[in-house]
N, C-alpha and C positions, 0 to 999 in steps of 0.2 A: 209217289216214289215206289220204284220197284227195285229188285236186286236179282242179279244173275247168280244162281246157286249151282254148285257142281254136284252132279249125281253120278258117282263112279260106276263103271260097268259092273263092279262087284256087288253093288246093292241088289237086293231082290227086286224083280221087275216091278212089282206093285209099289214098293216104297220109292224106287227110282222115278216112276211116273209121278207120284205124289210130290216128291221134292222138286222135280222139274216144273210142275205146274205152279209152284210157289212163285216162280219168276214172272208169272203173268199177273200176280196180285198187285193192285194199285192201292197204296196207302195215302193218307193225307200228306200234303206237301211239306208240312212241318217235320215229318218223320224221315230221317236218313238211315238207311239200312246198309250193313256191310256183312259179308260172310266172315266167320271166325273159324279157326281150327276146331274141329269137333272133338269132344272128350272121347277117349279111347276105352275107358274101363266101365262105363255105365251101361253100355249095351253093345251088341255086336255091330250095329250100324247107327250112325248119328250125323246130324247136320246142326250147325250153330250159326246164329246171327247176333250181331250187336245192333242196337238202335239208339238214336239220339233224337230228342224233340227240341227244336230250336225255333225261335221267332225273333225277327229283327236283330239277328246276331247274338241273341242271348240263349244259352243252353238251359232248358227248363227241366229236362229229365233224361235219364239214360237207362238202358237195360240190355238184357240178353234173353234170347229164346233158343232153347235147345230142343230138337225133336229126336227122340230116341226110338229105335225099332229093334225088337227082338222077335224073330219069326216064331219062336217057341212060346212067346208070351211070358209074362211075369204075373204071378197071382195078385200082388199088391196093385198092379196097374189095372187089373180086370180087362186086359186086352194085350195087343202086341205092339202098341205105339203109345208113347208118352210125351207130352209137351211139358217142358220145365222152363219157367219164366222167373226172371229177377228184374226188379227195377228200383231205382232210387230217384227221389225228387226233393228239392228243398221246399220247405213250407214255412209259413209264419209261425212264430213262437206261440201265438194265441191258439192256432190250430193244433199244434203239437200237444198242448195241454188239455185239449178237449177229450173227455173220456170216451166219446163216440168214435174217435178217429179209427181205431183198429177195425171195428165192425163195419164202418162206412168204407174203409179202404178195401176190405174183403168184398163188399157189395160192388165196388167198381169192377172187380174181375168178373163176378157172376153176371152183372148187367152187360158187360162188354161181350161175354160169350153168348148171352141170350140174343142181344141185338144183332150180332154178326151171324146168327143162325148156326153157331158152332156147337153141335150136339156133342155131349161129353159125358163121362162118368168118373167117379172116384176122384173128385177135385179135393185138394187139400193144400194148406200152406200157412204162412205166418205173415202178420203185418207188424212191423217194428217202427217205433218212432225214437229218434235220438235228438238230444239237444246238446249244444256245445257252448260253454262259457269260456271266454278268452281272458288271459291275465298277462301281467307284465308288459313286455314290448308289444303284445297283441291286444292290449286292453282297449285300444281305440276302435277295434273292430266290434260290430254288434254281435250279440248272441245269435246262434244259428240253429236251425232244426231241419231234420230230414225225415221222410217217410220211406221205408223199404218194404217191398212186397216180394215174397218168395212163394211161388205157387207151382203146382203141377196138376195136370188133368189128362185123362185118356180120351182122345178123339173117338167118336163113333163113326165108322165109315172111313173111306180112303181119301176124302177130300180135305186137305189140310189148309186150303185157302181161307175159310172162315176163321180158323184158329189164329192165323197170322193177322188177319184183320182185327180180331178181338184183342190181340196183344198190342197192336198199334193204337187202338182206341183206349186201352187201359193206360198206356203211356201218356197219351194226350190228356186223359182225365186227371192222372196224377200230376201232370204239368200245369193243370189249372185251365186248360183250353176247353171252351164250350163245345158241345156236339155240333158238327157242321153238316146240315142237310146237303144233298147233292146240288151243285150249282150255286151254293150260297157262299159268299166270301165274308169271313168274320173280320171285323175291324180289330186292330191291336188293342189290348186292354192291359191293366196292371196285373201284378202277380198276386195280389191279395185274394184269398179264397176263404169261403166259409164251409163248414162241414154241415151238411143237411142231414137231418134224421129221416130215416126211411119210414114211410107210413105202412 
């Protein structure tokens, strides 16, 4: 899946080229991308994407990726460009109660960046789990749980492609999809997931 991004003529030339190049990045077929209106107050220049992971008509995860650019740089970024990501995915109640979930959720991001070759610095973020119990007229519905990841990092270099790939892989991991080597088709599987402890 690719997406056509607008890179206004008013963007600095380097950032415009980097944004335009994102349109050539191919993500897994389960990921659907769309351009969003970019935030206006976080940086002088920005682009934004929404993403949804679906399989067999079921939506498994959704998120947003915003790429901010400030030619003067920002000290907290340790650079002039910043990727800001958010995602949410439903998970099993048993997984939500696992004390390892936050640290494993954070490792999903770091692993995705590493595997995509997305060199970066100053990564930070939060992993939040929520559970919902339904009552009254909704008591027939089962309890539900979600994981939310909010993260940001500063790309090293001008190639943003690996960072979009990493974001797509992070979404797929949160959605419970196994890694897919090139040329391999994964058979549909259930939604149940386990949280593995990192060695």
